[in-house]
C-alpha positions as CSV (number, residue, x, y, z in Angstrom):
1,X,-177.0,8.3,-87.5
2,X,-180.4,7.8,-85.9
3,X,-179.9,11.0,-84.0
4,X,-179.1,12.8,-87.3
5,X,-182.2,11.5,-89.0
6,X,-184.5,12.1,-86.0
7,X,-183.4,15.7,-85.8
8,X,-184.4,16.4,-89.4
9,X,-187.9,14.9,-88.8
10,X,-188.7,17.6,-86.3
11,X,-190.9,20.6,-87.2
12,X,-188.9,23.6,-88.4
13,X,-185.7,21.5,-88.5
14,X,-183.3,23.4,-90.8
15,X,-181.0,21.1,-92.8
16,X,-177.6,20.6,-91.2
17,X,-174.6,18.9,-92.7
18,X,-173.1,16.1,-90.6
19,X,-170.2,18.4,-89.7
20,X,-172.6,21.1,-88.6
21,X,-174.7,18.6,-86.6
22,X,-171.7,17.2,-84.8
23,X,-170.6,20.7,-83.9
24,X,-174.0,21.7,-82.7
25,X,-175.0,18.6,-80.7
26,X,-171.6,17.3,-79.7
27,X,-172.0,14.0,-81.6
28,X,-169.3,12.2,-83.5
29,X,-171.1,10.9,-86.6
30,X,-168.7,9.9,-89.4
31,X,-168.9,12.4,-92.3
32,X,-169.8,11.0,-95.7
33,X,-170.4,13.6,-98.5
34,X,-172.1,11.1,-100.8
35,X,-174.6,10.1,-98.1
36,X,-175.1,13.6,-97.0
37,X,-175.9,14.8,-100.5
38,X,-178.5,12.1,-101.1
39,X,-180.0,12.6,-97.6
40,X,-180.4,16.4,-98.3
41,X,-182.2,15.7,-101.6
42,X,-184.5,13.2,-99.8
43,X,-185.1,15.6,-96.9
44,X,-185.9,18.5,-99.3
45,X,-188.5,16.3,-101.1
46,X,-190.1,15.3,-97.9
47,X,-190.4,18.9,-96.7
48,X,-192.1,19.9,-100.0
49,X,-194.7,17.2,-99.3
50,X,-195.3,17.7,-95.6
51,X,-194.2,21.4,-95.0
52,X,-191.7,22.9,-92.6
53,X,-194.1,23.1,-89.6
54,X,-194.8,19.4,-89.4
55,X,-193.1,16.4,-88.0
56,X,-192.0,14.3,-91.0
57,X,-193.9,11.0,-91.0
58,X,-191.4,9.6,-93.4
59,X,-189.1,6.7,-93.4
60,X,-185.5,7.6,-94.3
61,X,-183.9,4.3,-94.9
62,X,-180.2,3.6,-95.7
63,X,-178.8,1.0,-98.1
64,X,-175.4,0.3,-99.5
65,X,-174.7,0.1,-103.2
66,X,-172.1,-2.3,-104.6
67,X,-169.5,0.5,-104.3
68,X,-170.5,0.8,-100.6
69,X,-171.7,4.3,-101.1
70,X,-174.6,5.1,-98.7
71,X,-177.9,5.7,-100.4
72,X,-180.9,7.4,-98.8
73,X,-184.4,6.5,-99.8
74,X,-187.6,8.3,-98.7
75,X,-191.0,6.6,-98.3
76,X,-194.2,8.4,-98.4
77,X,-196.3,7.3,-95.4
78,X,-199.4,5.5,-96.5
79,X,-202.8,6.3,-94.8
80,X,-203.9,4.2,-91.7
81,X,-200.3,3.2,-90.9
82,X,-199.2,3.6,-87.3
83,X,-196.5,6.2,-86.4
84,X,-194.2,3.5,-85.1
85,X,-194.4,1.7,-88.5
86,X,-194.0,4.9,-90.4
87,X,-190.8,5.8,-88.6
88,X,-189.1,2.5,-89.0
89,X,-185.9,2.6,-90.9
90,X,-185.8,-1.0,-92.2
91,X,-187.3,-0.7,-95.7
92,X,-185.7,0.4,-99.0
93,X,-187.8,2.3,-101.4
94,X,-187.0,3.0,-105.0
95,X,-186.5,6.8,-105.6
96,X,-188.7,6.8,-108.7
97,X,-191.6,5.4,-106.7
98,X,-191.3,8.2,-104.1
99,X,-191.2,10.8,-106.9
100,X,-194.5,9.5,-108.3
101,X,-196.2,9.6,-104.8
102,X,-194.8,13.0,-104.0
103,X,-195.9,14.6,-107.2
104,X,-199.4,13.2,-106.7
105,X,-199.7,14.1,-103.0
106,X,-197.9,17.4,-102.9
107,X,-200.4,20.3,-102.6
108,X,-199.9,23.5,-104.5
109,X,-197.6,25.8,-102.4
110,X,-199.7,28.5,-100.8
111,X,-198.5,32.1,-100.1
112,X,-198.2,31.2,-96.4
113,X,-196.0,28.2,-97.2
114,X,-193.8,30.4,-99.4
115,X,-193.4,33.0,-96.7
116,X,-192.6,30.2,-94.1
117,X,-189.8,28.9,-96.4
118,X,-188.4,32.3,-96.9
119,X,-188.2,32.9,-93.1
120,X,-186.9,29.4,-92.4
121,X,-184.1,29.6,-95.0
122,X,-182.7,32.7,-93.2
123,X,-183.2,31.5,-89.6
124,X,-180.3,30.1,-87.7
125,X,-182.5,27.6,-85.8
126,X,-186.1,26.7,-85.1
127,X,-186.3,29.1,-82.1
128,X,-185.2,32.0,-84.3
129,X,-187.7,31.0,-87.0
130,X,-190.6,30.9,-84.5
131,X,-189.6,34.3,-83.1
132,X,-189.4,35.8,-86.5
133,X,-192.8,34.4,-87.5
134,X,-194.3,35.8,-84.4
135,X,-193.3,39.3,-85.2
136,X,-193.5,39.2,-89.0
137,X,-195.4,41.8,-91.0
138,X,-196.4,41.5,-94.6
139,X,-197.0,44.6,-96.7
140,X,-199.2,42.7,-99.1
141,X,-199.1,44.1,-102.6
142,X,-199.6,42.5,-106.1
143,X,-196.8,44.8,-107.4
144,X,-194.1,43.5,-105.1
145,X,-192.4,40.1,-104.8
146,X,-193.4,38.2,-101.7
147,X,-189.8,38.1,-100.5
148,X,-189.7,41.9,-100.7
149,X,-193.0,42.4,-98.7
150,X,-191.7,41.1,-95.4
151,X,-190.6,43.0,-92.3
152,X,-189.5,41.7,-88.9
153,X,-191.6,43.8,-86.6
154,X,-188.8,45.2,-84.5
155,X,-189.7,48.1,-82.1
156,X,-187.9,50.7,-84.2
157,X,-189.8,49.7,-87.3
158,X,-193.1,49.8,-85.4
159,X,-192.2,53.3,-84.3
160,X,-191.5,54.2,-87.9
161,X,-194.9,52.9,-88.9
162,X,-196.5,55.0,-86.1
163,X,-194.6,58.1,-87.2
164,X,-195.8,57.5,-90.8
165,X,-199.4,57.3,-89.6
166,X,-198.9,60.5,-87.7
167,X,-197.8,62.3,-90.8
168,X,-194.0,61.6,-91.3
169,X,-193.9,60.7,-95.0
170,X,-190.2,60.1,-94.8
171,X,-190.4,57.3,-92.3
172,X,-188.5,54.2,-93.4
173,X,-188.5,50.5,-92.5
174,X,-186.2,47.6,-93.4
175,X,-187.5,44.9,-95.7
176,X,-185.9,42.0,-93.9
177,X,-185.4,39.5,-96.8
178,X,-184.8,41.9,-99.7
179,X,-181.4,41.3,-101.3
180,X,-180.5,45.0,-101.9
181,X,-181.8,48.4,-100.9
182,X,-183.4,47.0,-97.8
183,X,-184.4,50.4,-96.3
184,X,-187.5,51.8,-98.0
185,X,-189.9,54.6,-97.4
186,X,-193.2,53.3,-96.1
187,X,-194.9,55.7,-98.5
188,X,-193.4,53.9,-101.4
189,X,-195.2,50.7,-100.3
190,X,-198.6,52.5,-100.6
191,X,-200.1,51.0,-97.4
192,X,-203.7,51.7,-96.5
193,X,-203.8,53.9,-93.4
194,X,-206.6,51.9,-91.9
195,X,-204.6,48.7,-92.2
196,X,-201.6,50.4,-90.6
197,X,-203.7,51.6,-87.7
198,X,-205.1,48.1,-87.2
199,X,-201.5,46.8,-87.2
200,X,-200.5,49.3,-84.5
201,X,-203.4,48.1,-82.3
202,X,-202.5,44.4,-82.7
203,X,-200.0,42.3,-80.7
204,X,-197.3,39.9,-82.0
205,X,-198.3,36.2,-82.1
206,X,-198.5,35.4,-85.8
207,X,-197.8,37.1,-89.1
208,X,-199.8,40.3,-89.5
209,X,-200.8,41.7,-92.9
210,X,-200.9,45.3,-94.0
211,X,-203.0,45.8,-97.2
212,X,-201.4,48.0,-99.8
213,X,-202.9,49.9,-102.7
C-alpha cells in the first residue's frame, strides 16, 4: 500500500483506483472499495490545498474501525516540520480537524489552477498532462467559459490560425475541452489580430494566451 500512497503524492499524479494501479505498475495490492473511496476523498482534499503541480507534503495514515473497514485520514503538514516527519504514516488524524485546517489554508482557486485541473482531468498520465500544458492556447474572453477557451496547439490548428491572420475568415480550430460542437470558426472567438500574430511568433513551453474582444 505504501507504493499506492507514494504514487498519489507525486506532482500531477492522477487518481488511480487500486485495480488501475495494479494494472499500470504490475503490483498486487488487495482491492478494497471502502478504503479506496475514503482514500480518494482524502486525496482530492489534499490536492485542493496543495495543487496538482506539487508533491503532497501530507500524511495519509490508515486505521481500522471496529468493523475492520480501512479508514484514510489526511493531515495538513504544519510549518517548520521536516519532510521525513511530514511523510510518516503513523498518526491518525480526525477528519473534521483536517477540514478546518484545509478550509483555513486553501487559497482561492486561480484561473491558472482551474485550467490545470481541466487539462489534468482529461490527461491519461502526468506525461500527457505536461505535454498538453506545453502546447496549450487560451482564447481569453469574458464571454466564454474557461473550459471552452482552451485549444491544444497542434500544428493543424496553428496553421488554421495563420490562415485566419492571412485573411481566411472561415478557418476553424478545435476547442479541446468543450463538450459539444468542438470545431469553431476562429472569427467567432473575436481574437485580436495583434495577439494572434504574437502567438504565431512564440514557441511552445507554457500556456499561451490570445486576447479576445
